[in-house]
C-alpha positions, 0 to 999 in steps of 0.5 A, a space after each residue: 509773189 509766190 515765185 519769189 519765195 520759191 526762187 529765194 528758197 532755191 537760191 538759199 539752199 543751193 550751193 555754188 557748186 550745185 547751182 549750174 547743175 540745176 540746168 545747163 550752165 550756159 543757160 544759168 549764166 544767161 539768166 543771171 546776166 539778164 537779171 543783172 541787166 534788169 535790176 543791178 545798177 553798175 557804176 557810171 552805166 545806164 539803167 536798165 543795163 545796155 551792155 553785158 558784164 563779165 560774170 565772175 564765178 571764182 577768183 584765186 591769186 591774180 586770176 579771175 575765172 569767168 562763167 564761160 571758163 576763161 581766166 583773166 589776170 586782174 590788172 586792176 587789183 579790183 580798183 587798187 584794192 586786192 594787192 594780195 590777190 584773191 583767196 589769200 590764206 592769211 586774209 581768209 583765216 583772219 576773216 574766219 577767225 573773227 567770224 567765229 567770235 563776232 562779226 559786228 557790234 555797234 561802235 558807240 559805247 563799245 569797242 573791240 580788239 581788232 579796231 584798237 589794234 588797227 588804229 595803233 598800226 595805222 598810227 605807227 605806219 603813217 607819217 609822224 604826228 597823225 595820232 587819231 583814227 576815225 574809221 569809215 565805211 568807204 573812201 568817199 565817206 573818209 573824204 567827207 569826214 576829213 572835210 567835216 573835221 577841218 570845217 568843224 575845227 575852224 567853227 570850234 575856233 570861232 572862225 566859221 568864215 573859214 569854210 571853203 576848200 582849196 584843191 587843184 584841178 584834175 583831182 578826184 575825191 569821191 562821189 558823195 556830195 561834199 567830196 564831189 565839190 573838190 573834184 575837178 568841176 569840168 572833168 571830174 565826172 560830176 559837172 552835171 551837179 554844178 550849182 548844187 555843190 559848195 563852190 571851192 577854190 581851184 588851182 590849175 592842175 600841177 605840172 606833170 612829172 617828166 621823169 615818169 614818162 617813157 618818152 622822156 626818161 631812160 632811167 627809173 623815175 627818181 622822186 628825190 630830185 625835185 623839178 618844180 615849176 617856179 611859175 606854178 609855185 608862184 601861182 600856188 602861193 598867190 592863190 592861197 594867200 588871196 583866199 587864206 581868210 576863207 580857207 578851211 583846208 587844202 585837199 590833194 591827191 599826193 603824187 598821183 591824180 587817179 581818176 582825174 587822168 592818172 597824172 603823176 606830179 613831182 612830190 616836191 609840190 607837197 612840201 610847198 603845200 605844207 609850207 604855204 598851209 603853215 604860213 597862212 594857217 590853213 589845214 592840209 589834207 592828203 587823200 591817199 585812197 589810191 596812193 597809200 600802202 605802196 602803190 607809188 613805191 613809198 608806203 605813203 605818197 607823203 613819205 616821198 618828201 617826209 611831209 605830214 598832213 593835218 588829215 589823211 584819208 586811207 582806204 582801198 588796199 586797207 583790207 586787201 580788197 576783201 571788204 569796204 573800209 576806210 579811215 581818216 587820220 588826224 593830228 592832235 591839233 585837229 582833234 584838240 581844236 574840235 574838242 575845244 568847241 561848244 560841241 566838243 565831238 566830231 558830228 559824224 557817225 556810221 552804223 558799221 564803222 570799225 566793223 570787226 570783220 573788216 578790221 580783222 582782215 585789215 590787220 592781216 592785210 597790213 601784216 602781209 605788207 609790213 612782214 613781206 617785201 612790198 617795196 621789192 615787189 613794187 620795184 620789180 613790177 615797176 621795172 617790168 612795166 617799164 620794159 613791157 610798155 616801151 612798145 606802146 610809145 610807138 603805137 599810133 594815137 599814143 600821147 604818153 606812156 608813164 610808169 610810177 611804182 606799180 602803176 602803168 598808164 597809156 594815154 591816148 589822143 582819143 577816147 577809149 571804147 569797149 573794144 579796148 577792154 575786149 582786146 585786153 580780155 582777148 589777151 587774157 587780162 582784165 583792164 578797165 580803160 576810161 576817158 582816154 587812158 588804158 592803165 593797170 595797177 597789178 596785185 603785188 604778187 604778180 610774176 614778171 610773166 604776169 606783168 608781161 602779159 598785162 603789158 601786152 594786153 595794154 598795148 593790144 588795147 591801145 592798138 585798136 585805134 580811134 573809132 570814128 563811130 564809137 559805141 554809145 554808152 
């Protein structure tokens, strides 16, 4: 193991600028990528690695710099998170200022200003009635906490038989065990875990909104003109009534079903869910991990119809993509219900919850949103996406093209393969196609030229066509 000590010492004492000078930069990058394939387990990829990742060496604004010198516009905002771009001076300063004070203290028995201010801001920004904030380490944990809150609420109320969760198909809520149980059981990426997860109640997926489709709409999407399917509303009502006695909660991704297919539905279904949950005494959870903080054109998807859930899950954009942090908010009813139980505390805790560094950056990130023109930026991006993706409507193999807020989607009639991501890279854009979808969610500071380039890359990726012998994963 002597070599390990020498290597650790070299890496610990060599700054990023000098490392490539130790040997040829290309050889150095090759060494890193070889280590990556041997040891680093990337999401949804086999281990050891069978394909080469792109090695990022710098990022600034909306652009990523690769080890070979190429620059790519990040059309993904690092999975919906980095909406303020990279090396944002406001966020950098918040991080450095907090680090100069302290980086972390345990949150049991101690508290600190960044977390207090963040909780207060979240209560102010979110729908009226959400008053209490539980800080989490990640989105999936936020969902776990939300489900625990609801289950413990009913147990504390003496109704422990209310222990199942209702959701609709095509949803995705995370990769931890209980969160997986409310993902689509067939297409949610977790089918291999069936039999090991709690069995939940599933509605059919909500009807897709035609107003966001470039095939069917000629004007900007309207979210205030409800077009609900009466048959689907009836199915919702009958299913919830049938299972009401055993339901602890309903959980959905409001307006946008993200990893379950990038599907958009009419916000009016959220009001129906709220009314049915109240009628049958069931708690309502909105998982706004992907929709919170402006992505759909409203600050929160719930704001499209003025609905307040009993519990809301937030994350991703919360820290502007700098660090992992999430939050679970709840109403006074939920908190009081838990408190009245034999065990009056939420049975959950995490070592790094409310980390001071992440809370400080989250405060700065929310400040950029509130003090800036996020709404105007998202509306501008929506217009640019609708212009730039119109060409995709006519590409062979394209089933639909849809845009909502800062989200653009091309749906194909065949699975994506790695050639499509490569085509986007060749056009100077980083995208991460999945399933049968090519989609983007650009940082809010993207210019119209940036968006035009992202759209051109998406069209180029879609134009690759179906591969009769797609590469194996």
